[in-house]
C-alpha positions as CSV (number, residue, x, y, z in Angstrom):
1,X,99.9,-190.2,-110.3
2,X,100.3,-186.5,-111.6
3,X,98.8,-184.7,-109.7
4,X,97.2,-180.5,-109.7
5,X,96.9,-178.7,-106.6
6,X,94.6,-175.7,-107.9
7,X,95.3,-173.4,-103.9
8,X,99.0,-172.9,-102.4
9,X,97.3,-171.7,-99.1
10,X,97.5,-173.8,-95.9
11,X,95.1,-176.9,-97.0
12,X,97.1,-177.2,-100.5
13,X,101.1,-176.8,-99.8
14,X,100.7,-179.5,-97.2
15,X,98.5,-182.3,-99.0
16,X,100.5,-181.3,-102.5
17,X,104.0,-181.9,-100.4
18,X,102.3,-184.6,-98.9
19,X,101.1,-186.4,-102.0
20,X,104.9,-185.5,-103.7
21,X,106.3,-187.5,-100.0
22,X,104.4,-190.4,-101.3
23,X,106.0,-190.3,-104.6
24,X,103.1,-188.9,-106.8
25,X,104.0,-186.0,-108.8
26,X,102.4,-182.6,-107.8
27,X,102.2,-179.7,-109.3
28,X,100.5,-176.8,-107.2
29,X,99.3,-173.6,-109.1
30,X,98.1,-170.2,-107.5
31,X,97.5,-167.1,-108.9
32,X,99.4,-164.8,-107.0
33,X,102.5,-164.4,-108.9
34,X,104.3,-163.5,-105.9
35,X,104.1,-166.7,-103.7
36,X,104.5,-168.9,-106.6
37,X,107.7,-167.5,-107.0
38,X,108.2,-167.3,-103.2
39,X,107.9,-171.3,-103.0
40,X,109.7,-171.7,-106.0
41,X,112.9,-170.1,-103.7
42,X,112.4,-172.6,-101.0
43,X,110.4,-169.8,-98.8
44,X,107.2,-170.7,-97.3
45,X,104.0,-168.5,-96.7
46,X,102.8,-169.9,-93.6
47,X,104.5,-171.9,-90.1
48,X,103.8,-175.4,-90.0
49,X,106.6,-177.3,-88.0
50,X,108.1,-179.3,-90.4
51,X,106.6,-177.3,-94.0
52,X,109.8,-176.2,-95.1
53,X,112.0,-179.5,-95.5
54,X,109.4,-181.2,-96.9
55,X,108.7,-178.8,-99.9
56,X,112.4,-178.9,-100.1
57,X,113.5,-182.1,-99.9
58,X,110.6,-182.9,-102.8
59,X,111.4,-179.8,-105.0
60,X,114.4,-181.0,-105.1
61,X,113.8,-184.5,-106.3
62,X,111.6,-183.2,-108.7
63,X,108.2,-184.6,-107.6
64,X,107.2,-181.4,-106.5
65,X,106.7,-178.5,-108.3
66,X,104.7,-174.3,-108.7
67,X,103.1,-172.8,-111.8
68,X,100.8,-169.7,-112.0
69,X,98.9,-171.1,-114.7
70,X,97.0,-174.9,-114.3
71,X,96.3,-175.5,-117.8
72,X,98.9,-178.3,-118.1
73,X,99.0,-179.1,-114.7
74,X,95.7,-180.3,-115.1
75,X,95.9,-181.5,-118.5
76,X,98.6,-183.7,-118.0
77,X,97.2,-184.6,-114.2
78,X,95.2,-187.7,-112.9
79,X,93.3,-185.9,-110.4
80,X,92.9,-182.3,-109.9
81,X,92.7,-181.0,-106.1
82,X,90.3,-177.6,-105.7
83,X,92.4,-176.8,-102.1
84,X,91.2,-172.7,-102.6
85,X,89.5,-170.8,-99.6
86,X,86.0,-171.0,-99.0
87,X,85.5,-168.0,-96.6
88,X,82.8,-166.7,-94.6
89,X,80.3,-165.1,-97.0
90,X,80.7,-161.2,-95.9
91,X,77.2,-160.2,-94.4
92,X,75.2,-163.7,-94.3
93,X,77.6,-166.0,-93.2
94,X,77.5,-168.7,-95.8
95,X,80.7,-169.6,-97.3
96,X,81.6,-167.8,-100.1
97,X,82.0,-170.3,-103.0
98,X,83.9,-167.8,-105.8
99,X,86.5,-169.1,-105.6
100,X,85.5,-172.2,-105.8
101,X,83.6,-171.8,-108.7
102,X,86.3,-169.7,-110.4
103,X,88.8,-172.6,-110.5
104,X,86.3,-175.4,-111.7
105,X,85.4,-173.6,-114.3
106,X,89.3,-172.5,-115.3
107,X,89.7,-176.9,-114.7
108,X,86.7,-178.0,-117.1
109,X,88.5,-175.5,-119.7
110,X,92.2,-177.4,-119.6
111,X,91.1,-180.9,-119.4
112,X,92.5,-183.6,-121.0
113,X,91.6,-187.1,-120.5
114,X,89.4,-189.3,-117.7
115,X,90.6,-187.0,-115.1
116,X,89.1,-186.7,-110.7
117,X,87.8,-183.0,-109.9
118,X,88.6,-183.1,-106.1
119,X,86.8,-180.9,-104.0
120,X,89.2,-180.5,-100.9
121,X,87.8,-177.1,-99.9
122,X,85.3,-177.2,-97.1
123,X,82.4,-177.1,-99.0
124,X,78.1,-176.8,-98.6
125,X,76.4,-179.8,-99.1
126,X,75.6,-180.3,-102.3
127,X,78.9,-177.9,-103.5
128,X,80.5,-181.0,-105.5
129,X,77.1,-181.3,-108.2
130,X,77.3,-177.6,-109.0
131,X,81.3,-178.3,-109.6
132,X,80.2,-180.8,-111.7
133,X,77.4,-178.3,-112.9
134,X,79.9,-175.9,-114.0
135,X,82.7,-178.3,-115.4
136,X,79.8,-179.8,-118.0
137,X,79.0,-176.6,-118.7
138,X,82.5,-175.0,-119.8
139,X,83.4,-178.2,-121.5
140,X,80.8,-180.7,-122.6
141,X,82.3,-182.9,-123.3
142,X,85.3,-183.6,-121.0
143,X,85.7,-186.9,-119.2
144,X,85.1,-185.8,-115.4
145,X,84.6,-187.1,-112.0
146,X,83.7,-184.8,-109.6
147,X,84.3,-186.2,-105.9
148,X,84.6,-184.8,-102.5
149,X,88.0,-185.5,-100.2
150,X,87.3,-183.4,-96.8
151,X,90.6,-183.1,-95.2
152,X,91.1,-182.8,-91.0
153,X,94.6,-181.2,-90.7
154,X,95.2,-179.6,-87.6
155,X,97.5,-176.3,-87.9
156,X,100.7,-177.6,-86.2
157,X,100.3,-181.0,-86.5
158,X,99.3,-181.2,-90.2
159,X,101.9,-183.6,-91.3
160,X,101.9,-185.9,-89.2
161,X,98.1,-186.2,-90.0
162,X,98.5,-186.1,-93.4
163,X,100.3,-189.3,-93.1
164,X,99.2,-190.5,-89.8
165,X,94.9,-189.8,-90.3
166,X,92.0,-191.2,-88.3
167,X,90.3,-191.9,-91.6
168,X,90.6,-190.9,-95.3
169,X,86.7,-189.6,-96.2
170,X,86.1,-190.3,-100.2
171,X,83.1,-189.2,-101.6
172,X,82.0,-190.3,-105.0
173,X,79.9,-193.5,-106.4
174,X,82.3,-193.3,-109.3
175,X,84.2,-196.9,-109.5
176,X,86.9,-195.2,-111.4
177,X,87.2,-192.5,-109.1
178,X,87.7,-195.0,-106.1
179,X,90.1,-196.5,-108.1
180,X,92.2,-193.2,-108.9
181,X,92.3,-191.9,-105.6
182,X,92.8,-195.2,-103.4
183,X,96.0,-195.3,-105.6
184,X,96.8,-191.9,-104.5
185,X,96.0,-193.1,-100.9
186,X,97.6,-196.3,-101.7
187,X,100.7,-195.5,-99.0
188,X,98.4,-194.4,-96.7
189,X,97.7,-198.7,-96.3
190,X,100.6,-199.3,-94.3
191,X,99.7,-197.4,-91.4
192,X,96.4,-198.6,-91.3
193,X,94.9,-195.5,-92.0
194,X,90.9,-196.3,-92.5
195,X,89.8,-195.6,-96.6
196,X,85.9,-194.6,-96.2
197,X,84.0,-194.5,-99.3
198,X,80.6,-192.6,-99.0
199,X,78.1,-190.3,-100.9
200,X,79.2,-186.8,-102.3
201,X,77.0,-185.1,-99.7
202,X,77.9,-187.4,-97.1
203,X,81.1,-186.2,-97.6
204,X,80.6,-182.8,-97.4
205,X,78.6,-183.3,-94.7
206,X,81.4,-185.1,-92.4
207,X,83.4,-182.2,-92.9
208,X,81.2,-179.5,-91.5
209,X,79.9,-181.6,-89.1
210,X,83.5,-183.3,-86.8
211,X,83.9,-179.3,-87.0
212,X,80.7,-178.5,-85.4
213,X,80.9,-180.9,-83.0
214,X,85.0,-179.9,-81.8
215,X,83.7,-177.2,-81.5
216,X,81.0,-177.6,-79.7
217,X,83.0,-180.0,-77.3
218,X,85.3,-176.9,-76.6
219,X,82.0,-174.4,-75.9
220,X,80.8,-176.8,-73.2
221,X,83.8,-177.3,-71.4
222,X,84.4,-173.2,-71.6
223,X,80.8,-173.3,-69.9
224,X,81.8,-176.1,-67.8
225,X,84.5,-173.6,-66.8
226,X,82.0,-170.8,-65.6
227,X,80.5,-172.9,-63.6
228,X,83.6,-174.7,-62.0
229,X,84.6,-171.1,-60.5
230,X,81.3,-170.3,-59.0
231,X,80.8,-173.3,-57.4
232,X,84.8,-173.7,-55.9
233,X,85.7,-176.8,-58.4
234,X,88.4,-177.4,-60.7
235,X,87.6,-177.5,-64.9
236,X,91.0,-179.6,-65.4
237,X,90.0,-182.0,-62.9
238,X,86.3,-182.0,-64.2
239,X,87.4,-182.5,-67.8
240,X,89.7,-186.0,-66.9
241,X,87.0,-187.1,-65.0
242,X,84.5,-187.1,-67.6
243,X,87.3,-187.2,-70.4
244,X,88.5,-190.6,-69.3
245,X,84.7,-192.4,-69.9
246,X,85.6,-193.5,-73.8
247,X,82.3,-192.6,-75.0
248,X,83.6,-189.1,-74.6
249,X,87.5,-188.9,-74.9
250,X,90.1,-186.5,-73.1
251,X,90.2,-184.2,-76.9
252,X,88.7,-180.7,-77.1
253,X,88.2,-180.4,-73.3
254,X,90.8,-178.2,-72.8
255,X,88.9,-174.5,-70.8
256,X,90.0,-171.4,-72.2
257,X,89.2,-168.1,-73.9
258,X,87.3,-170.0,-76.7
259,X,87.7,-171.2,-79.6
260,X,89.3,-169.7,-83.0
261,X,91.3,-169.9,-86.3
262,X,90.8,-171.1,-90.0
263,X,87.9,-173.7,-89.9
264,X,85.4,-173.4,-86.6
265,X,84.2,-170.2,-86.7
266,X,83.5,-170.2,-90.3
267,X,82.2,-173.7,-91.0
268,X,80.0,-174.0,-87.5
269,X,78.5,-170.5,-89.1
270,X,78.4,-171.9,-92.2
271,X,76.8,-174.8,-91.2
272,X,73.5,-173.0,-89.0
273,X,73.4,-171.3,-92.8
274,X,72.8,-174.3,-94.8
275,X,70.7,-175.5,-92.2
276,X,68.2,-173.3,-92.2
277,X,68.3,-172.7,-96.3
278,X,66.9,-176.6,-95.0
279,X,64.6,-176.1,-92.6
280,X,66.3,-177.7,-90.2
281,X,67.2,-175.4,-87.2
282,X,70.7,-176.8,-85.7
283,X,69.6,-175.6,-82.2
284,X,73.3,-176.5,-80.5
285,X,75.3,-175.4,-83.6
286,X,73.9,-171.8,-83.1
287,X,74.4,-171.8,-79.0
288,X,77.9,-173.0,-79.5
289,X,78.6,-170.1,-81.7
290,X,77.0,-167.6,-79.2
291,X,78.4,-168.6,-77.1
292,X,81.8,-168.6,-77.9
293,X,81.9,-165.0,-80.0
294,X,80.3,-164.0,-76.6
295,X,82.9,-165.7,-74.5
296,X,86.1,-163.8,-76.7
297,X,85.1,-160.6,-75.8
298,X,83.8,-161.5,-72.0
299,X,87.7,-162.5,-71.2
300,X,88.7,-158.3,-71.4
301,X,86.9,-158.2,-68.3
302,X,88.2,-161.2,-66.5
303,X,91.7,-159.1,-66.8
304,X,89.9,-155.5,-65.9
305,X,88.5,-157.8,-62.4
306,X,91.5,-158.9,-61.2
307,X,93.6,-156.0,-61.6
308,X,90.5,-153.8,-59.1
309,X,87.5,-153.1,-62.7
310,X,89.5,-150.3,-63.8
311,X,91.9,-150.5,-66.9
312,X,92.3,-147.6,-68.1
313,X,96.1,-146.4,-67.5
314,X,97.2,-149.4,-66.6
315,X,99.7,-151.4,-68.7
316,X,98.4,-155.4,-69.9
317,X,101.4,-157.6,-71.1
318,X,99.5,-159.8,-73.7
319,X,101.2,-163.7,-74.4
320,X,100.3,-165.0,-77.4
321,X,98.5,-164.1,-80.6
322,X,98.1,-166.5,-82.5
323,X,94.8,-168.9,-81.9
324,X,97.5,-171.7,-81.1
325,X,100.6,-172.6,-80.6
326,X,102.6,-173.8,-83.7
327,X,101.4,-171.8,-86.0
328,X,101.5,-168.5,-87.4
329,X,97.9,-167.7,-88.1
330,X,96.1,-165.2,-86.7
331,X,92.5,-165.9,-88.3
332,X,89.7,-165.6,-85.1
333,X,92.4,-165.8,-82.8
334,X,90.5,-165.1,-79.6
335,X,93.8,-162.6,-78.9
336,X,92.1,-159.7,-81.0
337,X,88.5,-159.6,-79.1
338,X,90.8,-159.6,-75.9
339,X,92.9,-157.2,-77.7
340,X,90.6,-154.5,-78.4
341,X,88.4,-155.3,-75.8
342,X,91.3,-153.8,-73.6
343,X,92.5,-150.7,-76.3
344,X,88.2,-150.1,-75.3
345,X,88.9,-149.7,-71.6
346,X,91.8,-147.1,-71.4
347,X,94.5,-149.9,-71.3
348,X,98.2,-149.5,-72.7
349,X,99.2,-153.1,-74.3
350,X,102.6,-155.4,-75.2
351,X,102.2,-158.5,-76.8
352,X,105.5,-160.8,-78.1
353,X,104.6,-164.1,-79.5
354,X,107.1,-166.5,-81.2
355,X,106.1,-166.4,-84.8
356,X,102.8,-164.5,-85.4
357,X,104.4,-160.8,-84.8
358,X,104.4,-159.8,-88.1
359,X,100.6,-161.5,-88.8
360,X,99.1,-159.4,-85.9
361,X,100.3,-156.5,-86.8
362,X,98.1,-156.4,-89.7
363,X,95.4,-157.3,-87.3
364,X,96.0,-155.4,-84.0
365,X,98.6,-152.0,-84.9
366,X,97.6,-149.8,-82.2
367,X,99.3,-152.2,-79.8
368,X,103.5,-152.2,-78.9
369,X,105.1,-155.7,-79.8
370,X,107.9,-156.6,-78.0
371,X,111.1,-159.4,-78.8
372,X,110.9,-161.2,-75.9
373,X,108.4,-162.0,-72.7
374,X,110.2,-160.6,-70.1
375,X,110.7,-157.2,-72.1
376,X,106.9,-157.8,-72.6
377,X,105.8,-157.7,-68.8
378,X,108.4,-154.9,-67.4
379,X,106.6,-152.6,-66.0
380,X,103.1,-154.4,-66.5
381,X,100.0,-154.2,-64.4
382,X,99.3,-157.3,-65.2
383,X,100.2,-159.9,-67.4
384,X,98.1,-162.5,-69.8
385,X,98.4,-165.7,-71.4
386,X,96.5,-165.8,-74.0
387,X,97.5,-169.0,-76.5
388,X,99.8,-171.9,-75.2
389,X,102.9,-171.7,-76.1
390,X,105.7,-173.7,-74.5
391,X,107.8,-171.3,-74.0
392,X,105.8,-169.5,-71.7
393,X,105.9,-172.8,-70.0
394,X,108.9,-172.6,-68.2
395,X,109.3,-169.1,-67.9
396,X,111.6,-168.0,-65.0
397,X,107.9,-166.4,-62.7
398,X,110.1,-165.6,-60.2
399,X,111.8,-162.5,-62.5
400,X,108.6,-162.3,-64.3
401,X,107.2,-160.5,-61.0
402,X,111.0,-158.6,-60.7
403,X,109.9,-157.3,-63.8
404,X,106.2,-156.6,-63.3
405,X,104.5,-153.3,-61.8
406,X,102.0,-155.3,-60.2
407,X,102.0,-159.4,-59.6
408,X,98.6,-160.0,-61.6
409,X,98.6,-162.9,-63.6
410,X,95.5,-164.2,-65.9
411,X,96.6,-167.0,-67.0
412,X,93.4,-168.6,-70.0
413,X,94.9,-171.4,-70.5
414,X,95.4,-172.6,-67.6
415,X,98.8,-173.8,-67.9
416,X,101.0,-172.7,-64.3
417,X,99.5,-173.9,-60.7
418,X,97.7,-171.7,-58.6
419,X,99.9,-173.1,-55.6
420,X,102.9,-172.2,-57.2
421,X,101.7,-168.6,-58.1
422,X,100.4,-168.2,-54.7
423,X,103.1,-169.8,-53.1
424,X,105.4,-166.8,-55.3
425,X,102.8,-164.0,-54.5
426,X,101.3,-163.2,-57.6
427,X,98.0,-163.0,-58.0
428,X,96.5,-165.3,-60.5
429,X,93.4,-165.7,-62.4
430,X,92.9,-168.8,-63.8
431,X,89.6,-170.2,-66.3
432,X,87.7,-172.7,-63.9
433,X,89.4,-173.5,-61.3
434,X,89.3,-171.3,-57.7
435,X,92.5,-168.5,-57.4
436,X,93.4,-170.0,-54.5
437,X,93.9,-174.2,-54.4
438,X,91.8,-176.3,-51.6
439,X,94.5,-178.3,-50.0
440,X,93.4,-182.5,-50.0
441,X,92.5,-183.3,-46.0
442,X,95.3,-185.1,-43.8
């Protein structure tokens, strides 16, 4: 199959490279001339484990190409995927569909022969209808079908998620489109991935509902963590105890500083707005958004309390800046409100992240960046773990203590054991666990 992928952001580049690896002929299109030139040189604009090798192998094999003009790739394509950004619209929280609409008009002008136009971007319910209207308005003679095919990729594990998905959702009622998309995804039949066909609007809602549910699950365990601290319980054991119930499941039950990233924050806000537009308030999702925003801001106060109630003149070492490990994505990262709060309280902040410091400098220009964790904590009054990179789990804790001015650790990801930290003489604060562990009775 011949595929045109419009947009070389996270979703477009990963999807395009994986489709090429299936054996399809893929051209990824982007208006950013510098980005396309870099991709042609083999330079990947995002950090995603394994993506550089995947792109290089398929480009070398001639299955993956890059272009700035969509005319030829769209004219030759069996399917055109729209994978452009849908950020939160400034001021009201709705998804900004301007890039999607612009892509639809350009695609319309280039269509030749029957083509399936697929919205891969996360879009509000009814966007497929508008894309269809725009294409038909721009090119009344075009022979096409608009389908929805939402992505469910986790940053840091995107290639595996694409090749071993829980499900593939395709929103179309057109038999020709079903056949084209069925052929595109046929290589995944070996992995027994369920191919789920629905109406287009249903597929659009599935994506938002999935992200909102996962965000709610994270926020629920974070609130339980706050209660656990007050009553002397251990939220990790609570999470395990409820997660072993297969009706609940263990995933996304890790207490921390709040969710971030490119999807959950904007998609929960957009879903709230979609629902309000249809006079169906989603109180649970509204609460999830509010609680998460408040939680991220509250983390700076947690650090302040750990060092005695005042951060004025204190040096705080922050380990981990990206919103999660194995990505360089700083979008809506909990580190941003945390560091901003620390600075507002008068602290001097140093930071380290294995791959995200270049991106972090754009968001947090007023802090010092260190090349390794030990340099970061040297002379610090407290160390704060914000992102649970595996490198931080294996640090020499005794050395950390020697380097620090005060042995205070605020672990927002619960990567260390309270009993180990107490034995080493740290003042240790975590999330949803008592500072001094209760030893089991004999």
